[in-house]
N, C-alpha and C positions, 0 to 999 in steps of 0.2 A: 560635575556634569558627566562624564561617560558613564558613572555607579547610576545613573537617573536613569540616561538611555538605557541600561543594559537593565537594570528592576521594569522598566517600562516595556522592554522587549519580554523580557520574560512573562510579562502580565498576559502579554496577547499570547504568547507560546502555550502558555495554561490556557488561557481560554478557548483558543483555536483546538487545543487536544480536548477538552472536555464539548464542545459546540460542533467540531462535525461529526462525532457518532452519535451525538443526540438529534441533528439535522437530518442526519443518514437513518438514524432509525423509526422518526415520527416519518420523512420521506419513504419508506419501505411498509410503513403501517395504512398507508392511505389505499385504501378499499377501490376508489375509486381512480383508475387507471387513465391517465390522459393518451391520446392517440395525435403522436409526433411520425406516425409513418411507420409501414410495415422495414422500412429501413431498422428498424430499432430492434429486429431481432436478428440482427448481424453484431450488436454488439458485445453478447459473449463469447462472442471468439476473437472479435475486435480484444478486449478483458484479455483473453487467453494471451495471444502475441504482448501483449503490454505486459501481464507479471512474467512471461518469458525474457521478454529483453533486460526488466528491468533484473529478474534473476544474471545475466550475463554483464550488464553492465556493475553491477554488484560486484562480480566474481573479479571482472577486469578493473573495477576498481583497487580491490585488495591487492590484486596481482603490483601493479603501476605503484601504488605507495611503496609497497615492500620491497621495486628498484628505486624507490626514491626519487622516481617520477612525478615528483610537486603540482604543477599545474595540469598533465595531463588527468591525473587522480583528482583534480578536481572539477574538470570539465567533465568526464564519465562519470562523477557521482553526480552532478549538478543537472546533468540529464536523466540517470535516474530516481532523482529527486522529481525533477517534471512530469519525469512517464507516472511516478505516483499520484501528483496531480490529474493529469490524465485519466488514471485508469478511477479515480475519484467519481472523476464527471461522467465518464462512460459506466460507470456502474448506478450510478443516482439514474442517470438518462433512462438507464435499463430497466430498472424494478420502479419506478413512476411507468414507464408505459407497457408494463408488462409482466403477466399472476409468474408467478415466482416457478420454478420448474421442480415437481417432484423428482429423487430420484428413486431409478426404479430397481434396481439390483438388491439380492436378498440372500441373508445369510453373514457368513464372514463380510464379506468387501460391502455389506450395509453399513454394517462396524465400523468397519475403517474407513468408509465417505467420509462417516458422519464422525470419526472423529477428527480427520483431517479438517474437514469444513471447521467444526467449531474448536480448534484451535487456533487455524489461519486466520478467521474472524478476530479471536480472544485476544490474540498478541497481536493482530494490526492496531487493536486498540493501546495495547500495549506500547508498541512501538512508536507513534505518531509524535508523540512527546520527546521520546530519545531522538528520533530522524530530525524532529525539528530545533532540537537545543546543538545535535551534533552540529546542524549546517549552521547555524547560527554563532555558534563560539570558530567554524570555520571561515565562516564570512568575515566576524570582527579578529581575526588574526588572533585566537585566542589556544594555538596548538596544543600547549597541553593539555587544557581542558576539553578540547575538539578528541586529543586521541584517548583522555579517560573516558568519555561517553559513547564515542565511535564500538570501542572494543567490546560493548554490552550491546548497542543498535545496532550492530553489522550482521552478529549470525541472527537474531531478531529477525533483521527487514531480510534477511536471504531464506530464513525458512518460511518466512508470511509468503514472500513471490513465491517460491518452490512450488508451499503446498497449495497456493491459488493456483495456478498450473496442474497439480496432481488433481485437485478437486475440479478444476472447469475438463480434465481429461475422463475424469470416472463420470459424470454429468452429462457429457457433449453428446452421448447416444440418446437423451432420451428430451432433448428440446425440438420442441414444433418447429 
């Protein structure tokens, strides 16, 4: 019974790991934007805050686990996980209601921005199935498996969160 449940859970994780990026890409491709009101213009700033908080929680969660504070670690990492979901909702809401903002920087800073942005986006696709698996293994008390995948997921997730903040700070002057 347990093996069947895990197989079903892994199937769902795989489906979500593919479906979420595909759905986001399709939604971003919609040329006709929806009008949910002017409040959606504030979402990039909310997203920057979410990425900042996620980075802090990831670092704090890492600290807690190194201190052996397992329950606190679980709570903090659950907070980071939930912020990831909130990020996704805000990101989609912004991009289905607003045109993309062009980066106005020139020279080296332009190349730097696009490196940060492209690596951020690319690794966000990579980290999604890792985080989902790490969370699942923790939830099902498969600590050895959780630890093994978390060692891979953590630095990627932290990089994605921090580069999200950096990309936001770099493009912030160009929001209308």
